[in-house]
N, C-alpha and C positions, 0 to 999 in steps of 0.2 A: 358537286356533292362528293363524287368519288375522289376528286383531287383533295378536298378538305379532309376527308376521312383518311386518305393516305398520309397526309401531313400529320394528322393526329397520331396515327399508328407509328410513324417514324419518330415523332417527338416522345411518345411513350416508350418506345424501344431505347431511345437515347437516355431517357431518365432511368430506365431499369439498369442499363449498363453502368451509369454513373453510381447508382445505388449499390450495385454489386461491388464496384471498386471501393466505395466507402466501407461497405460491410467487411471486406477483407481486412482492413485496418482495425475497425471497431471490434470485430469478432475476435481477432488475435489479442487485442488489448484487454477484452473482457475476461480472458482466462486468468489475468493477473491483477486486475483493478481491485482496489480496496472495497470491501463490503459486497459489491456485485460479483466479484470473481472468486469468492470463497468456495472451497471444495464442498462445504456442507450444503450449498445451494444446488438444487437439482439442475441437471444439464438443460432440460427443457426450459426452465425458468430463465437461465442465463441466456439461452438462445433468443427468447422473447425480449429480454432486456437489451440484447445486442441489436435486434431489429428496431427496437424503439429508439435507441441512441442513433442508429443509422438514419432514421427518418428525421431526427433533430439536426444532425450534422450535415446531411446532404444539401439542403438549400444554401447553407453558408459557404460551402466549398465547391458547389457545382461549377462555378465559373473557372476554378482552377483545374478541374478534371475534364471539362468539356473539350478543350483542344486535343487532348490525348485520345479522345474517342471520336474524332472527326470522321474517320472512315467507317464508323459503325461497328467496329470490333475492339476487343480488349487486347492490348499488346501482351505478349506472353510473359515478359519480365515483371509485369504488375503482380502476377500470382506469387512472386517471391518478394518483391520490394515492399508491397503494402503490408503483408503479415509481419515482415521483419520490423517495419516501422512501428506497427502496433505492439509487438512484443517488447521493443525497446522502451516505448512509453509506459507500458504496463509494468515492466520490471523496475523502472525508476520510482513509480508510485507504490509498488509492492514493498519497497524498502521501508516505507513509513509504517507498514504493518509489522514488518520484521523488527522494527525499532521497539515496538511495544513488547514483542515476544522476548527480545534480548533483555530489555529492562526488567521484565518479570522474572526471567531466569537468574539474573544477577541479584535481584532483591530476594528471591527465594533461597538462593545459596547463602546469602549473607545472614539470613534470619532462621536458617535450619528448617525452612518450610518447603524444600524442593520436592519432597515426596508426598505431600499432602494432596490427596485426590487428583494427582497428576495423571496424564496419559489418556485423557478421554477423546482426543481428536486423532486425526491421521498421523500427526507429528506430536509425539508425547512432549508435554511441557508442564511446568508446575501450575498449581492453581492460581497463583498470582499472575502468571502469564496469561492464563485464560481470562481472568478478571480484567486485566489491563487491555487486552486485545479487543474483547467484545464490548467493553465499556467505551473504548476509544472509537470503535466503528459505529456503535449506537449514537454516540455524541456527534460524530461527523455526519451521519445520515440525517439526524434531527436538525442539524444546522445547514442543510442544503448541499450535501455532497453530490447529489445527482446534477444539480445546476453547475457546480464547479467542474465536474467531470466532462459535461457537454462542452463547456467553454474550453477546457484543456484539450479535448479531442479536436476541436475546430482550430485551436492555436497550433496544434502539432503540424498542420500542413504548412505553416510558415517556417518551422525549424527543419522539417523533413518533407519537402514537396512531393506531391503525388507522382509516382512513376520513377522516382530516383531512389537508389539504395542509400541508406544512411552510411556515412563514411565510418570505417573502422576506428579511426582516430577519435572521432566524436563519441562513439559508443564507449570506447575505453575511457575517455575523459569524463563522460557522465557517470559511468559505472564506478570508477575508482573514487571519485569525489563523493558520489552518492553513498557508497558503503562507508567511507570515512565519516561523513556527516551522520549517518544512521547510528554508528557505534558511539559517536560523541554525544548525540542526543539521548541514546539509551542509557549511557552512564550518568548523564545529568539527571534523568528521571529516577535512577536507582541510587543516586548518591546518598540520600538520607538513610537508606537501609544499610549501605556499605559503612557509613560512619557509625551507625548504631551498632553494627556487628563488630567493628573495630574496637569501640569503647567497651563493649561487653567482654570481648576476649582479653583485653588489657586488664580490666577490673577482675575478671575471673583468675587470670594469672597472678595478680597481686594477692588476692584472697587465698589462693592455693599456696602461695609462698609463705604467707603469714600463718596459715593453719593447715599444715600438710595432712592432718588426720581427717579433715572435713572433705566429704565427697562433693566438691563444688559443682561437678557436672550435673548431679542429680538436683541440686538446688537451683543452678543457673539456667538449665535448659527450659523449664517451664516459664521462667521470667523472660527469657529471650523470645519464646513463642508468643507470649502475651504482649510483650513490647512490640514485636513485629506486626501483630494484628492491629494494635492501636496506632502504630505508625502508618500502617496501610490505610486505615480509616482517615487519618489526618492528611496524608500526602497525595492520595490518589486524585481527589478533585483538582488540586492545583497542578498535578502532573499531567492529567488529561487535558486541562485547559492549555498548558504550555505546548503539549503535543499537537493539539488542534490548531493552535496559532502557527506552528511550524508547517503543518500540513497545508494550511491555506496559502502559505508562501510558496510551497512546492507546486501546488495546483495552479497558482497564478503564473509560474514560469518554471516548469519541471526541468528545463535544460540549463538553468542558471546554477552555477556553483555557489553554495552558501558557505559562509565562514563557520 
């Protein structure tokens, strides 16, 4: 009886150590993950979500972590390598949220809506940026973001094995290409607004040249604002669908460079 109890205690301690190692990575990633890592979410809620993801990820990666804990202790380097791996993964996924913010800023500047109700969050941004960001996050959550994130966290142990520091070359490679892809996608989402703003300014210049006495700015500004709002209503659904499709590809393999 005592031997069985001792074995159970030892097994429980081993599982707790493995859960702690997984939590180091999941907790660091949770600070940057889309939707679950937003600064507007209370820290206690994010802690509970991180613990829940740890319980989901642990059974799938326990076999990879167990050899590292064979002597019953956690190696000291794990306290640095696992949070670094989690932050690297979270940063790659956070770029997808920044894509919506960048697209909203470009669209707002092109349609003269940059100062409309902007600045409500910790990082001031135009109203279109808020709309795109929260609309995209809501869409992702409704379509199973939590399931995709759990799968991504499990898959991260293949790209960044437990107990090993991610190589600097890999992080640079992922970061540079991720930023380039984020800006390309953001400009794609904002392209209709940029084209509309270009056509508006060209037409306004032609009218001003033909009728110098007319204050074309007072006539054209309301038209640009109304046109921007109508374009927003028409383009946002398709833009968010395109963004979510790209987000799904990133979650499937966050360390793959996309064209």
